[in-house]
N, CA, C and O atoms as a MOPAC input file, in Angstrom:
PM7 MOZYME 1SCF
protein

 N     -1.10400 1    14.38700 1    -8.79000 1
 C     -0.55400 1    13.64200 1    -9.93600 1
 C     -1.07500 1    12.19200 1   -10.28100 1
 O     -0.66900 1    11.15900 1    -9.74800 1
 N     -2.11000 1    12.29400 1   -11.33300 1
 C     -2.68400 1    10.60600 1   -11.38100 1
 C     -1.69300 1    10.43300 1   -12.04700 1
 O     -1.09400 1    11.28400 1   -12.70500 1
 N     -1.27500 1     8.55100 1   -11.84400 1
 C     -0.35200 1     7.50600 1   -12.36100 1
 C     -0.69700 1     6.72400 1   -12.17700 1
 O     -1.19700 1     6.63300 1   -11.05600 1
 N     -0.74600 1     5.39400 1   -13.14400 1
 C     -0.60700 1     4.22700 1   -13.51200 1
 C      0.43500 1     3.53800 1   -12.66700 1
 O      1.44000 1     4.18800 1   -12.38100 1
 N      0.32600 1     2.43500 1   -12.28200 1
 C      1.17900 1     1.99500 1   -11.35700 1
 C      2.05300 1     1.42900 1   -12.32000 1
 O      3.21000 1     1.21400 1   -11.95700 1
 N      1.68200 1     1.11800 1   -13.60400 1
 C      2.39500 1     0.47200 1   -15.08400 1
 C      3.37100 1     1.50800 1   -15.35800 1
 O      4.52600 1     1.08400 1   -15.40500 1
 N      3.25200 1     2.49100 1   -15.51100 1
 C      3.76600 1     3.73400 1   -15.58600 1
 C      5.15800 1     4.31000 1   -13.94500 1
 O      6.37300 1     4.43500 1   -13.78900 1
 N      4.26400 1     4.42000 1   -13.38000 1
 C      5.25400 1     3.96100 1   -11.64000 1
 C      6.12000 1     3.18000 1   -12.06700 1
 O      7.11700 1     3.66600 1   -12.60000 1
 N      5.96000 1     1.55700 1   -11.93900 1
 C      6.98800 1     0.68000 1   -12.30400 1
 C      8.50100 1     1.03900 1   -13.74300 1
 O      9.66200 1     0.65500 1   -13.88300 1
 N      7.75900 1     1.75800 1   -14.34600 1
 C      9.04000 1     1.87700 1   -15.25000 1
 C      9.49500 1     2.95500 1   -14.97600 1
 O     10.21000 1     3.53000 1   -15.79700 1
 N      9.24000 1     3.44900 1   -13.90000 1
 C      9.72600 1     5.61000 1   -13.95700 1
 C     10.43200 1     4.64000 1   -12.72900 1
 O     11.48000 1     5.28300 1   -12.67800 1
 N     10.66200 1     3.35300 1   -11.50200 1
 C     11.59400 1     3.54900 1   -10.37000 1
 C     12.85000 1     3.30500 1   -11.31200 1
 O     12.99300 1     4.36000 1   -11.93000 1
 N     13.34300 1     2.84700 1   -11.51100 1
 C     14.80400 1     2.94800 1   -12.27700 1
 C     15.60500 1     4.51500 1   -12.46100 1
 O     16.55500 1     5.11700 1   -11.96200 1
 N     14.76900 1     4.68300 1   -13.29500 1
 C     15.17800 1     5.83800 1   -14.46200 1
 C     15.00300 1     7.42900 1   -12.64600 1
 O     15.56100 1     8.52100 1   -12.53800 1
 N     14.15300 1     6.81100 1   -11.81200 1
 C     13.78000 1     8.00300 1   -11.03500 1
 C     15.31200 1     8.22600 1    -9.91100 1
 O     16.10200 1     9.11100 1    -9.58300 1
 N     15.07900 1     7.00300 1    -9.69400 1
 C     16.59200 1     6.14000 1    -8.49900 1
 C     18.22000 1     6.98300 1    -8.84400 1
 O     18.98900 1     7.54400 1    -8.06300 1
 N     18.32600 1     6.71400 1   -10.74800 1
 C     19.24900 1     7.28400 1   -11.48000 1
 C     18.92900 1     8.83600 1   -11.07300 1
 O     19.96000 1     9.50800 1   -11.11400 1
 N     18.06900 1     9.38500 1   -10.79000 1
 C     18.20100 1    10.83200 1   -11.27900 1
 C     17.96000 1    11.09400 1   -10.23300 1
 O     17.58400 1    12.26400 1   -10.29300 1
 N     17.89400 1    10.57800 1    -8.63700 1
 C     18.25900 1    11.37800 1    -7.47300 1
 C     19.52700 1    10.94500 1    -7.23100 1
 O     19.98200 1    11.35900 1    -6.16500 1
 N     20.15400 1    10.33400 1    -7.79200 1
 C     21.37400 1    10.56100 1    -7.48400 1
 C     22.60900 1    11.00200 1    -7.45600 1
 O     23.69000 1    10.81400 1    -6.89800 1
 N     21.64200 1    12.20900 1    -8.91900 1
 C     22.57700 1    12.98900 1    -9.75900 1
 C     22.51300 1    14.51300 1    -8.92000 1
 O     21.79600 1    14.92100 1    -8.00700 1
 N     23.29200 1    14.94100 1    -9.47100 1
 C     24.10100 1    16.16100 1    -8.63200 1
 C     23.40000 1    17.28000 1    -8.65600 1
 O     24.02500 1    18.33200 1    -8.78300 1
 N     21.56200 1    17.31800 1    -8.51000 1
 C     20.71400 1    18.04900 1    -8.83500 1
 C     20.99100 1    19.82200 1    -7.57800 1
 O     21.74400 1    20.07100 1    -6.63700 1
 N     20.41300 1    20.23900 1    -7.97100 1
 C     20.34700 1    21.09300 1    -6.45000 1
 C     19.02600 1    20.70300 1    -5.85000 1
 O     18.03100 1    20.06300 1    -6.18800 1
 N     19.54000 1    21.49500 1    -4.61800 1
 C     19.11000 1    20.53400 1    -3.33700 1
 C     17.42200 1    20.68400 1    -3.59800 1
 O     16.93000 1    19.56900 1    -3.76900 1
 N     16.58100 1    21.60900 1    -3.65800 1
 C     15.44900 1    22.48100 1    -3.64300 1
 C     14.55800 1    21.19300 1    -4.84000 1
 O     13.36400 1    20.89700 1    -4.80500 1
 N     15.38100 1    20.77000 1    -5.58100 1
 C     14.80300 1    19.60700 1    -6.96300 1
 C     14.92500 1    18.51100 1    -6.26600 1
 O     14.05300 1    17.65000 1    -6.38100 1
 N     16.33300 1    18.25900 1    -5.16200 1
 C     16.81300 1    16.68600 1    -4.55700 1
 C     15.84200 1    16.69700 1    -4.07300 1
 O     15.14200 1    15.88800 1    -4.68200 1
 N     14.99500 1    17.38900 1    -2.84900 1
 C     14.12500 1    17.18100 1    -2.13600 1
 C     12.83400 1    17.57400 1    -2.39800 1
 O     12.08600 1    17.06000 1    -1.56600 1
 N     12.14900 1    18.37000 1    -3.31700 1
 C     10.80300 1    17.30900 1    -4.03800 1
 C     10.91500 1    16.23200 1    -5.04700 1
 O      9.93700 1    16.14800 1    -5.79000 1
 N     12.16900 1    15.13000 1    -5.31300 1
 C     12.09100 1    14.46100 1    -5.85400 1
 C     12.77300 1    13.12000 1    -4.97900 1
 O     12.73400 1    11.93600 1    -5.31600 1
 N     13.47900 1    13.78600 1    -3.60400 1
 C     13.02800 1    12.55300 1    -2.35100 1
 C     12.23700 1    12.49900 1    -1.51000 1
 O     12.27300 1    11.81600 1    -0.48700 1
 N     11.15800 1    13.47900 1    -1.99200 1
 C      9.65800 1    12.77800 1    -1.28800 1
 C      8.91900 1    12.23700 1    -2.18800 1
 O      8.05100 1    11.48800 1    -1.74000 1
 N      8.96700 1    12.36200 1    -3.35500 1
 C      8.29600 1    11.53100 1    -4.49500 1
 C      8.52100 1    10.09500 1    -4.80800 1
 O      7.76900 1     9.23800 1    -5.27200 1
 N      9.96800 1    10.06300 1    -4.36300 1
 C     10.75800 1     9.02100 1    -4.62400 1
 C     10.48500 1     7.95000 1    -3.17600 1
 O     10.47600 1     6.73300 1    -3.35600 1
 N     10.28600 1     8.48500 1    -1.87500 1
 C      8.94700 1     8.15200 1    -0.93300 1
 C      7.73300 1     7.76100 1    -1.14900 1
 O      7.28300 1     6.69700 1    -0.72300 1
 N      7.08500 1     8.60600 1    -1.84500 1
 C      5.91500 1     8.49300 1    -1.57100 1
 C      6.10100 1     7.29900 1    -2.68300 1
 O      5.70700 1     6.26100 1    -2.15200 1
 N      6.53000 1     7.06100 1    -3.95700 1
 C      6.81600 1     6.19600 1    -5.35900 1
 C      6.77700 1     4.74100 1    -4.53700 1
 O      5.94400 1     3.83500 1    -4.56600 1
 N      8.31900 1     4.92900 1    -3.61700 1
 C      8.39600 1     3.21700 1    -3.22500 1
 C      7.22000 1     2.78200 1    -2.05700 1
 O      6.94800 1     1.62100 1    -1.75300 1
 N      6.72100 1     3.76000 1    -1.60100 1
 C      5.72100 1     2.55100 1    -0.96900 1
 C      4.30400 1     2.06300 1    -2.04600 1
 O      3.47800 1     1.16600 1    -1.87600 1
 N      4.39700 1     2.69700 1    -2.75900 1
 C      3.41900 1     2.57000 1    -3.24700 1
 C      3.57100 1     0.81300 1    -3.82000 1
 O      2.85800 1    -0.18900 1    -3.77900 1
 N      5.04300 1     1.19800 1    -4.38700 1
 C      5.88200 1     0.54100 1    -5.52100 1
 C      6.08200 1    -1.34100 1    -4.81600 1
 O      6.04400 1    -2.36100 1    -5.50500 1
 N      6.25300 1    -1.27200 1    -3.53500 1
 C      6.42300 1    -2.26600 1    -2.09000 1
 C      4.66100 1    -2.75600 1    -2.07200 1
 O      4.25000 1    -3.89200 1    -2.31100 1
 N      4.01400 1    -1.82700 1    -1.80100 1
 C      2.66700 1    -2.21400 1    -2.08000 1
 C      2.59100 1    -3.36600 1    -2.93600 1
 O      2.50400 1    -4.58400 1    -2.77900 1
 N      2.67700 1    -2.22300 1    -4.29600 1
 C      2.58300 1    -3.61800 1    -5.71800 1
 C      2.60600 1    -4.77000 1    -5.87500 1
 O      1.70500 1    -5.53400 1    -6.22100 1
 N      4.70400 1    -5.14000 1    -5.37200 1
 C      4.78300 1    -6.65600 1    -5.14300 1
 C      4.58600 1    -7.15600 1    -4.20600 1
 O      5.11400 1    -8.26700 1    -4.15200 1
 N      3.89300 1    -6.79800 1    -3.12500 1
 C      3.59700 1    -7.52000 1    -2.17200 1
 C      2.00400 1    -8.18900 1    -2.66000 1
 O      1.60300 1    -9.23000 1    -2.14000 1
 N      1.20100 1    -7.46400 1    -3.68900 1
 C      0.02400 1    -8.00400 1    -4.47700 1
 C      0.92300 1    -9.08200 1    -5.51200 1
 O      0.51700 1   -10.18200 1    -5.88500 1
 N      2.34800 1    -8.40500 1    -5.89000 1
 C      2.30500 1    -9.12800 1    -7.34100 1
 C      3.03700 1   -10.79100 1    -6.92800 1
 O      3.01900 1   -11.75200 1    -7.69800 1
 N      3.54100 1   -10.78700 1    -5.77500 1
 C      3.91700 1   -11.75300 1    -4.74000 1
 C      2.24600 1   -12.68100 1    -4.08300 1
 O      1.94200 1   -13.75600 1    -3.56500 1
 N      1.86700 1   -11.95400 1    -4.34600 1
 C      0.03300 1   -12.95000 1    -3.69500 1
 C     -0.44900 1   -13.48200 1    -4.95400 1
 O     -1.13400 1   -14.50400 1    -4.91100 1
 N     -0.14400 1   -12.84000 1    -6.27000 1
 C     -0.57100 1   -13.34200 1    -7.29200 1
 C      0.12200 1   -14.64900 1    -7.84900 1
 O     -0.28100 1   -15.61800 1    -8.49100 1
 N      1.24100 1   -14.28900 1    -7.36800 1
 C      2.22400 1   -15.68900 1    -7.74000 1
 C      1.94100 1   -16.51100 1    -7.36900 1
 O      1.53000 1   -17.50900 1    -7.96000 1
 N      2.14700 1   -16.24500 1    -5.73500 1
 C      1.09400 1   -17.79600 1    -4.85600 1
 C      0.02300 1   -18.60800 1    -5.01600 1
 O     -0.22300 1   -19.71700 1    -4.54300 1
 N     -1.04100 1   -17.36100 1    -6.31000 1
 C     -2.35600 1   -17.79100 1    -6.09100 1
 C     -2.56900 1   -18.97500 1    -7.29700 1
 O     -3.06500 1   -20.09600 1    -7.19100 1
 N     -1.98800 1   -18.27000 1    -8.50800 1
 C     -1.34800 1   -19.20400 1    -9.31200 1
 C     -0.18800 1   -20.04500 1    -9.83200 1
 O     -0.15500 1   -20.86400 1   -10.75000 1
 N      0.93900 1   -19.53300 1    -8.82700 1
 C      1.68600 1   -20.91400 1    -9.18500 1
 C      1.91200 1   -21.47000 1    -8.03500 1
 O      1.29000 1   -21.05100 1    -7.05900 1
 N      2.86100 1   -22.54500 1    -7.89200 1
 C      3.61700 1   -23.47800 1    -7.21700 1
 C      5.16100 1   -23.23500 1    -6.88000 1
 O      5.80300 1   -22.62700 1    -7.73600 1
 N      5.88300 1   -23.68500 1    -5.61600 1
 C      7.20800 1   -23.79200 1    -5.80400 1
 C      7.70800 1   -24.70800 1    -5.92400 1
 O      7.25300 1   -25.85100 1    -5.92100 1
 N      9.25800 1   -24.15400 1    -6.11300 1
 C      9.91100 1   -25.02300 1    -7.59200 1
 C     10.34700 1   -26.17700 1    -7.13400 1
 O     10.50600 1   -27.10500 1    -7.92600 1
 N     10.68300 1   -26.36900 1    -5.46600 1
 C     10.72600 1   -27.13900 1    -4.29900 1
 C     10.63100 1   -26.93900 1    -3.45500 1
 O     10.78500 1   -25.76200 1    -3.12800 1
 N     10.18700 1   -28.30200 1    -2.08900 1
 C     10.20300 1   -28.34700 1    -0.94300 1
 C     11.56200 1   -27.33700 1    -0.19800 1
 O     11.48200 1   -26.58300 1     0.77200 1
 N     12.41400 1   -27.56700 1    -0.80700 1
 C     13.46300 1   -27.27200 1     0.11200 1
 C     13.48300 1   -25.50300 1    -0.64300 1
 O     13.31100 1   -24.65800 1     0.23600 1
 N     13.61900 1   -25.04900 1    -1.72800 1
 C     13.02100 1   -23.78200 1    -1.92700 1
 C     11.92400 1   -23.03400 1    -1.23500 1
 O     11.02800 1   -23.65000 1    -0.65600 1
 N     11.96500 1   -21.67100 1    -1.27700 1
 C     11.37900 1   -20.60000 1    -1.72900 1
 C     10.25800 1   -20.07300 1    -2.40800 1
 O      9.13000 1   -19.63600 1    -2.17900 1
 N     11.38000 1   -20.39500 1    -3.74900 1
 C     10.93500 1   -19.38000 1    -4.66500 1
 C      9.57300 1   -20.04300 1    -5.70300 1
 O      9.43300 1   -21.25200 1    -5.51400 1
 N      9.13700 1   -19.78000 1    -6.15800 1
 C      7.67400 1   -20.01600 1    -6.57000 1
 C      7.85400 1   -19.23000 1    -8.57100 1
 O      8.52500 1   -18.43300 1    -9.22800 1
 N      6.79700 1   -20.12500 1    -8.68100 1
 C      7.15700 1   -20.29400 1   -10.32700 1
 C      5.70700 1   -21.04000 1   -10.91700 1
 O      5.24700 1   -22.13700 1   -10.60000 1
 N      5.08600 1   -19.86900 1   -12.04500 1
 C      3.52900 1   -20.18000 1   -12.60800 1
 C      3.91700 1   -20.89700 1   -14.02600 1
 O      4.61300 1   -20.60200 1   -14.99800 1
 N      3.11200 1   -21.97200 1   -13.63600 1
 C      3.26900 1   -22.96700 1   -14.65700 1
 C      2.76500 1   -22.10000 1   -15.71100 1
 O      2.22900 1   -21.00000 1   -15.57900 1
 N      3.04300 1   -22.83000 1   -16.90600 1
 C      2.78300 1   -22.42500 1   -18.04900 1
 C      0.83600 1   -22.09800 1   -18.52200 1
 O      0.49400 1   -21.17500 1   -19.26100 1
 N     -0.26500 1   -23.21800 1   -17.80000 1
 C     -0.98600 1   -22.95300 1   -17.18000 1
 C     -1.59300 1   -22.24100 1   -17.37200 1
 O     -2.31200 1   -21.94700 1   -18.32800 1
 N     -1.26100 1   -21.60000 1   -15.89900 1
 C     -1.47300 1   -20.00100 1   -15.20800 1
 C     -1.24800 1   -18.73400 1   -15.72000 1
 O     -1.70800 1   -17.61400 1   -15.49800 1
 N     -0.34000 1   -19.25100 1   -16.53500 1
 C      0.06700 1   -17.94000 1   -16.90000 1
 C     -0.54200 1   -16.89200 1   -17.35200 1
 O     -0.23700 1   -15.74600 1   -17.02200 1
 N     -1.38500 1   -17.16800 1   -18.08500 1
 C     -2.15900 1   -16.30900 1   -18.46700 1
 C     -3.27500 1   -16.09800 1   -17.84300 1
 O     -3.87000 1   -15.28500 1   -18.55000 1
 N     -3.90300 1   -16.34000 1   -16.95600 1
 C     -4.67100 1   -15.87000 1   -16.12900 1
 C     -3.86500 1   -14.66700 1   -14.77900 1
 O     -4.37300 1   -13.66100 1   -14.28300 1
 N     -2.09400 1   -15.45900 1   -14.43400 1
 C     -1.82300 1   -13.90800 1   -14.11000 1
 C     -1.56100 1   -13.05000 1   -14.70000 1
 O     -1.76600 1   -11.96300 1   -14.15900 1
 N     -0.94400 1   -13.05100 1   -16.18200 1
 C     -1.22600 1   -12.06000 1   -16.77800 1
 C     -2.10300 1   -10.82900 1   -16.50600 1
 O     -1.91100 1    -9.74200 1   -15.96300 1
 N     -3.01700 1   -11.36200 1   -17.03000 1
 C     -3.73600 1   -10.64600 1   -16.78400 1
 C     -4.23200 1   -10.67900 1   -15.79000 1
 O     -5.18100 1   -10.06000 1   -16.27000 1
 N     -4.70200 1   -10.90200 1   -14.18300 1
 C     -5.15200 1   -10.14300 1   -13.44700 1
 C     -3.48800 1    -9.26600 1   -12.73300 1
 O     -3.54500 1    -8.34600 1   -11.91800 1
 N     -2.22800 1    -9.81100 1   -13.26200 1
 C     -1.57100 1    -8.44400 1   -12.45400 1
 C     -1.56500 1    -7.15800 1   -13.83600 1
 O     -1.06300 1    -6.07800 1   -13.52500 1
 N     -1.94400 1    -7.26100 1   -14.84600 1
 C     -2.33000 1    -5.85600 1   -15.84900 1
 C     -3.52400 1    -5.66000 1   -15.49800 1
 O     -4.07400 1    -4.93500 1   -16.32800 1
 N     -4.45200 1    -6.06500 1   -14.35700 1
 C     -5.51100 1    -5.58100 1   -14.12000 1
 C     -4.67400 1    -4.53400 1   -12.88600 1
 O     -5.08300 1    -3.41100 1   -12.58900 1
 N     -4.17400 1    -4.80000 1   -12.64000 1
 C     -3.59700 1    -4.35700 1   -10.99900 1
 C     -2.56900 1    -2.86900 1   -11.38200 1
 O     -2.62900 1    -1.81400 1   -10.75100 1
 N     -1.37900 1    -3.23200 1   -12.93600 1
 C     -0.39600 1    -2.44800 1   -13.07000 1
 C     -1.62500 1    -1.05000 1   -13.73200 1
 O     -1.24800 1     0.12200 1   -13.75100 1
 N     -3.10400 1    -1.47600 1   -14.23600 1
 C     -3.82700 1    -0.72500 1   -14.65700 1
 C     -4.26800 1     0.29300 1   -13.70200 1
 O     -4.79200 1     1.32600 1   -14.11700 1
 N     -4.14000 1     0.13400 1   -12.78800 1
 C     -4.98300 1     0.99300 1   -11.30900 1
 C     -4.08300 1     2.19800 1   -11.40900 1
 O     -2.87200 1     2.11300 1   -11.61700 1
 N     -4.74600 1     3.32900 1   -11.24900 1
 C     -4.26200 1     5.46400 1   -11.15700 1
 C     -4.66500 1     5.45700 1    -9.38500 1
 O     -5.66000 1     5.16100 1    -8.72400 1
 N     -3.15200 1     6.00700 1    -9.06600 1
 C     -3.07600 1     6.38500 1    -7.72900 1
 C     -2.68000 1     8.04500 1    -8.34800 1
 O     -2.38400 1     8.54300 1    -9.43300 1
 N     -2.84300 1     8.41100 1    -7.22000 1
 C     -2.91600 1     9.73200 1    -6.96800 1
 C     -1.77100 1    10.16600 1    -6.08200 1
 O     -1.98700 1     9.78100 1    -4.93300 1
 N     -0.79600 1    10.73300 1    -6.17700 1
 C      0.76500 1    11.66100 1    -5.21700 1
 C      0.82400 1    12.85300 1    -6.00200 1
 O      1.06800 1    13.30100 1    -7.12200 1
 N      0.42600 1    13.17500 1    -4.67500 1
 C      0.71200 1    15.12200 1    -4.61200 1
 C      2.28900 1    15.84900 1    -5.35500 1
 O      3.10900 1    16.18900 1    -4.50100 1
 N      2.57400 1    16.00700 1    -6.36200 1
 C      3.92700 1    16.46000 1    -6.78000 1
 C      3.62300 1    16.90100 1    -7.64500 1
 O      3.07300 1    16.31100 1    -8.57500 1
 N      3.94200 1    18.29700 1    -7.58600 1
 C      4.41400 1    19.40800 1    -9.03000 1
 C      5.88800 1    19.12000 1    -9.22600 1
 O      6.97700 1    19.16100 1    -8.65500 1
 N      5.30100 1    18.81100 1   -10.34700 1
 C      6.25000 1    18.80500 1   -12.02400 1
 C      7.81200 1    19.50700 1   -11.97300 1
 O      8.10400 1    20.70300 1   -11.99200 1
 N      8.56700 1    18.49200 1   -11.91200 1
 C     10.13400 1    19.23900 1   -12.11900 1
 C     10.40400 1    19.83300 1   -13.18100 1
 O     10.18700 1    19.35800 1   -14.29600 1
 N     10.99500 1    21.12700 1   -12.92000 1
 C     11.23900 1    22.25200 1   -14.73100 1
 C     12.60400 1    21.04900 1   -15.17900 1
 O     13.34400 1    20.31600 1   -14.52400 1
 N     12.50500 1    21.20700 1   -15.94800 1
 C     13.72500 1    20.34900 1   -16.91100 1
 C     15.43800 1    21.92800 1   -16.45600 1
 O     16.60700 1    21.90700 1   -16.07000 1
 N     14.73400 1    22.61700 1   -16.73300 1
 C     16.06100 1    23.64100 1   -16.44900 1
 C     16.74300 1    23.76500 1   -14.98700 1
 O     17.89100 1    24.19100 1   -14.85800 1
 N     15.84300 1    23.30600 1   -13.76500 1
 C     16.05200 1    22.85000 1   -12.64100 1
 C     16.92400 1    22.21000 1   -12.57900 1
 O     17.83700 1    22.74200 1   -11.94900 1
 N     17.22500 1    20.84300 1   -13.09700 1
 C     17.54600 1    19.97600 1   -13.21900 1
 C     18.94300 1    20.24200 1   -13.05000 1
 O     19.59400 1    19.81500 1   -12.09600 1
 N     19.53700 1    21.14600 1   -14.23900 1
 C     20.53600 1    21.57900 1   -14.27900 1
 C     21.89500 1    20.44200 1   -15.18800 1
 O     21.43500 1    19.45300 1   -15.75800 1
 N     22.94200 1    20.59000 1   -15.23500 1
 C     23.63300 1    20.11700 1   -16.19100 1
 C     23.67300 1    18.60400 1   -15.92500 1
 O     24.79200 1    18.12000 1   -16.09200 1
 N     22.70600 1    17.74300 1   -15.54700 1
 C     22.87700 1    16.30300 1   -15.55100 1
 C     22.83000 1    15.28100 1   -16.40500 1
 O     22.25400 1    15.94100 1   -17.27000 1
 N     22.90400 1    14.60600 1   -16.72400 1
 C     23.63200 1    12.93100 1   -17.51700 1
 C     22.59300 1    12.17200 1   -17.01100 1
 O     22.42600 1    11.62300 1   -15.92200 1
 N     21.72500 1    12.27500 1   -18.32400 1
 C     20.42900 1    10.94500 1   -18.19000 1
 C     20.00900 1    10.63700 1   -19.66300 1
 O     19.28300 1    11.25400 1   -20.44300 1
 N     20.75900 1     9.39700 1   -19.78600 1
 C     20.16600 1     8.67200 1   -20.97300 1
 C     18.55000 1     9.13300 1   -21.34800 1
 O     17.76700 1     9.68600 1   -20.57600 1
 N     18.35600 1     8.82700 1   -22.44000 1
 C     17.13300 1     9.27500 1   -23.11300 1
 C     16.17300 1     8.38400 1   -23.22700 1
 O     15.05200 1     8.74100 1   -23.58800 1
 N     16.42600 1     7.23100 1   -22.97000 1
 C     14.94000 1     6.09400 1   -22.47200 1
 C     14.42900 1     6.41100 1   -21.04300 1
 O     13.33700 1     6.31200 1   -20.48500 1
 N     15.53300 1     6.78800 1   -20.71800 1
 C     15.58000 1     7.29700 1   -18.94300 1
 C     14.67600 1     8.59200 1   -18.67000 1
 O     13.67000 1     8.56000 1   -17.96100 1
 N     15.10700 1     9.61300 1   -19.25100 1
 C     13.61100 1    10.70500 1   -19.41100 1
 C     13.28400 1    10.62400 1   -20.14700 1
 O     13.39000 1    11.62200 1   -20.85900 1
 N     12.63400 1     9.52400 1   -20.68900 1
 C     11.47400 1     9.07700 1   -21.25300 1
 C     10.13700 1     8.43400 1   -20.26200 1
 O      8.90700 1     8.42600 1   -20.31200 1
 N     10.82000 1     8.11000 1   -19.69500 1
 C     10.61800 1     7.65700 1   -18.82500 1
 C      9.75200 1     8.28600 1   -17.70400 1
 O      8.64400 1     7.92400 1   -17.30900 1
 N     10.32400 1     9.04400 1   -17.39700 1
 C     10.05700 1    10.52900 1   -15.99700 1
 C      9.31100 1    11.81500 1   -16.55500 1
 O      9.18700 1    12.91600 1   -16.01800 1
 N      8.72200 1    11.24400 1   -18.12100 1
 C      7.87100 1    12.48200 1   -18.62900 1
 C      6.60100 1    13.17500 1   -17.86500 1
 O      5.90300 1    13.98900 1   -18.46900 1
 N      6.39200 1    12.89000 1   -16.79900 1
 C      5.26400 1    12.45300 1   -16.19700 1
 C      5.89400 1    13.12500 1   -15.07100 1
 O      5.05300 1    13.42000 1   -14.22200 1
 N      7.04500 1    13.46200 1   -14.77400 1
 C      7.20100 1    14.08500 1   -14.00000 1
 C      8.32200 1    15.68300 1   -13.95700 1
 O      8.42300 1    16.63900 1   -13.18900 1
 N      8.74200 1    15.41400 1   -14.76000 1
 C      9.83900 1    16.71900 1   -15.61000 1
 C      9.13300 1    17.50500 1   -16.26200 1
 O      8.37900 1    16.81400 1   -16.94800 1
 N      8.96100 1    18.51100 1   -16.42700 1
 C      8.33500 1    19.80000 1   -17.25500 1
 C      9.26700 1    20.58200 1   -18.20300 1
 O      9.95900 1    21.54300 1   -17.86500 1
 N      9.20800 1    20.15500 1   -19.17800 1
 C     10.24900 1    20.84500 1   -20.65500 1
 C      9.96600 1    22.41600 1   -20.59300 1
 O     10.48800 1    23.17000 1   -21.41300 1

């Protein structure tokens, strides 16, 4: 399945919620494998985001490890990060059938974020 990093980032929270639901073991296994692959990609994305913050930002203070992008660099940072988020990756995954999830409780907004991996 081809998916943009931005879509995967939006899917992260709802995917974790879904994998914490009481679902059939086969579906849980498949989703767990997908989550493992997705988490790896998201860790790499976060590493690159931190590098961009350091490229365009500055330390908040000598005592702190926190970084901040100043207003004059925000546009450049956001543009480069948007380019990164627009990258498409390929994760091998067969969509889960909605009926196979059983009687779970999820919000409509969470389910909307998961539409790439759930087949109605």
